[in-house]
ZAMARGU-4260 file (C-alpha; in steps of 0.2 Angstrom, whole numbers, plus 5000, padded with zeros to 4 digits):
<rodrens>
0) 5725/5711/6272 | 5719/5698/6284 | 5718/5710/6299 | 5706/5722/6306 | 5719/5736/6311
5) 5723/5749/6298 | 5736/5746/6284 | 5745/5760/6276 | 5741/5755/6258 | 5729/5741/6257
10) 5711/5737/6262 | 5709/5727/6278 | 5695/5716/6285 | 5688/5732/6293 | 5683/5739/6276
15) 5672/5724/6273 | 5666/5717/6290 | 5657/5727/6303 | 5655/5713/6317 | 5663/5716/6334
20) 5675/5704/6343 | 5679/5693/6329 | 5696/5688/6323 | 5703/5679/6308 | 5707/5660/6310
25) 5723/5660/6300 | 5730/5672/6287 | 5732/5673/6269 | 5748/5681/6261 | 5744/5699/6253
30) 5745/5691/6236 | 5734/5677/6239 | 5715/5676/6239 | 5701/5665/6245 | 5693/5658/6260
35) 5696/5666/6277 | 5686/5660/6293 | 5682/5673/6305 | 5677/5668/6323 | 5674/5674/6341
40) 5678/5656/6347 | 5696/5656/6353 | 5696/5637/6353 | 5691/5636/6335 | 5703/5650/6330
45) 5717/5640/6339 | 5712/5624/6330 | 5713/5631/6313 | 5728/5642/6315 | 5740/5631/6326
50) 5752/5622/6316 | 5753/5607/6327 | 5735/5603/6324 | 5738/5601/6305 | 5721/5607/6299
55) 5720/5603/6280 | 5719/5618/6269 | 5716/5617/6250 | 5722/5629/6238 | 5720/5631/6219
60) 5736/5637/6211 | 5737/5644/6193 | 5755/5640/6189 | 5766/5644/6174 | 5770/5628/6165
65) 5762/5611/6164 | 5762/5600/6179 | 5769/5583/6173 | 5769/5567/6184 | 5787/5570/6190
70) 5783/5587/6197 | 5767/5582/6205 | 5776/5567/6213 | 5789/5579/6220 | 5775/5590/6227
75) 5766/5575/6235 | 5782/5568/6243 | 5788/5584/6251 | 5799/5598/6244 | 5816/5604/6251
80) 5814/5623/6252 | 5832/5625/6259 | 5826/5631/6276 | 5814/5616/6279 | 5807/5601/6270
85) 5788/5602/6268 | 5777/5588/6274 | 5769/5577/6260 | 5753/5584/6253 | 5740/5580/6240
90) 5743/5588/6223 | 5734/5585/6207 | 5732/5595/6191 | 5714/5601/6188 | 5704/5610/6175
95) 5703/5629/6177 | 5689/5633/6189 | 5674/5641/6180 | 5666/5647/6196 | 5681/5657/6202
100) 5679/5676/6201 | 5690/5686/6190 | 5707/5691/6197 | 5710/5710/6200 | 5722/5714/6194
105) 5723/5700/6181 | 5738/5689/6181 | 5752/5692/6169 | 5750/5682/6153 | 5763/5676/6141
110) 5758/5669/6125 | 5774/5658/6124 | 5771/5651/6142 | 5756/5640/6145 | 5748/5639/6162
115) 5739/5626/6172 | 5730/5624/6188 | 5734/5613/6203 | 5724/5608/6218 | 5735/5607/6233
120) 5730/5601/6251 | 5742/5605/6265 | 5742/5601/6283 | 5755/5615/6287 | 5756/5633/6282
125) 5772/5641/6283 | 5775/5658/6275 | 5772/5658/6256 | 5774/5639/6257 | 5763/5635/6242
130) 5772/5648/6231 | 5789/5642/6236 | 5784/5623/6233 | 5778/5626/6216 | 5793/5637/6211
135) 5805/5624/6218 | 5797/5611/6206 | 5798/5623/6191 | 5780/5629/6191 | 5780/5647/6198
140) 5763/5652/6205 | 5754/5666/6196 | 5737/5665/6206 | 5734/5657/6223 | 5716/5654/6230
145) 5712/5645/6246 | 5696/5636/6243 | 5694/5625/6258 | 5699/5624/6277 | 5694/5607/6283
150) 5677/5603/6276 | 5672/5621/6274 | 5674/5626/6256 | 5670/5640/6244 | 5662/5627/6232
155) 5649/5623/6246 | 5648/5642/6252 | 5651/5652/6236 | 5656/5670/6240 | 5665/5684/6230
160) 5679/5694/6237 | 5673/5705/6251 | 5658/5695/6255 | 5654/5686/6271 | 5642/5674/6277
165) 5638/5664/6293 | 5641/5646/6294 | 5631/5633/6303 | 5640/5630/6320 | 5638/5611/6317
170) 5649/5612/6301 | 5662/5621/6311 | 5662/5609/6325 | 5672/5597/6315 | 5686/5610/6314
175) 5687/5610/6333 | 5692/5592/6336
</rodrens>
């Protein structure tokens, strides 16, 4: 869970990180994985988390089905989710990442249902938004991994679940503007 306070049934950041006075800059849903920035800089935390600042976040989504041009176009142009219409985003089909850690527990596999991977970059982050977007276009998300926040990415800073590292303040300064 993306919190330091105790949770009744799931591990939290406190189980992995023992650094005082830091806070998550943004959240991940309980069923999502990936990059989470922790900081003691209130301005940086605000710039990453505040929806009005539209900091781009990139996700890899393993979806049930094959993304055709029409579904990708719908994702790119904004999706009506009933309670709101998403902003346009970047969406493309990608190869399965060979650098990604195994999922625990593994996703469900159906031999009669193919899966594919999408890279989605959004500038908003409403509750379960990527999952709702892909489902709305007929591609339910099976696995969701945030791989980048702005220019900070897991490909340039490879980490496994539960690992942490310090990032050069110069690299983070771009997230403050």
